[in-house]
C-alpha positions as CSV (number, residue, x, y, z in Angstrom):
1,M,190.8,-16.5,265.2
2,D,192.7,-13.9,263.1
3,Q,193.4,-13.7,259.4
4,T,196.5,-15.9,259.7
5,D,194.6,-18.6,261.5
6,Y,191.9,-18.3,258.8
7,K,194.4,-18.7,256.0
8,I,195.9,-21.8,257.7
9,V,192.5,-23.4,258.0
10,R,191.6,-22.6,254.4
11,I,194.8,-24.2,253.2
12,L,194.2,-27.3,255.3
13,C,190.6,-27.5,254.1
14,K,191.9,-27.8,250.5
15,D,194.5,-30.4,251.5
16,A,194.8,-31.5,255.1
17,R,198.1,-33.1,254.3
18,T,199.8,-29.8,253.3
19,P,203.2,-29.7,255.2
20,F,203.5,-27.0,257.8
21,Q,206.7,-25.8,256.0
22,R,204.7,-25.2,252.8
23,I,202.0,-23.4,254.7
24,A,204.7,-21.2,256.3
25,K,206.3,-20.4,253.0
26,T,203.0,-19.6,251.4
27,L,202.0,-17.2,254.2
28,G,205.5,-15.8,254.8
29,I,205.7,-16.9,258.4
30,G,207.9,-19.3,260.3
31,T,207.1,-23.0,260.4
32,D,207.1,-22.9,264.3
33,T,204.4,-20.2,264.1
34,V,202.3,-22.5,261.9
35,I,202.7,-25.4,264.2
36,R,201.9,-23.3,267.3
37,R,198.8,-21.9,265.6
38,Y,197.7,-25.3,264.4
39,N,198.0,-26.8,267.9
40,K,196.0,-23.8,269.3
41,L,193.3,-24.3,266.7
42,K,193.1,-28.0,267.7
43,E,193.0,-27.1,271.4
44,D,190.2,-24.5,270.8
45,G,188.1,-27.1,268.9
46,V,188.4,-25.2,265.6
47,I,190.2,-28.1,264.0
48,L,188.8,-31.4,265.1
49,G,191.0,-33.7,263.0
50,S,191.5,-34.7,259.4
51,T,189.9,-37.5,257.4
52,V,190.6,-39.7,254.4
53,V,188.0,-40.0,251.6
54,L,188.2,-43.2,249.6
55,N,187.3,-43.6,246.0
56,S,184.6,-46.2,245.7
57,K,185.9,-47.5,242.4
């Protein structure tokens, strides 16, 4: 995992629904690059999935 992967993970930890296009723009890389890296992180078991947290109110 390099710095770019780390930045992608950090963004997704803050909001797992962040669009790949927004991540790409924020990091100054192509959307295809973000998608490829995301898929690799999933394959490697770094990203296991995303979750929804419900408000109990």
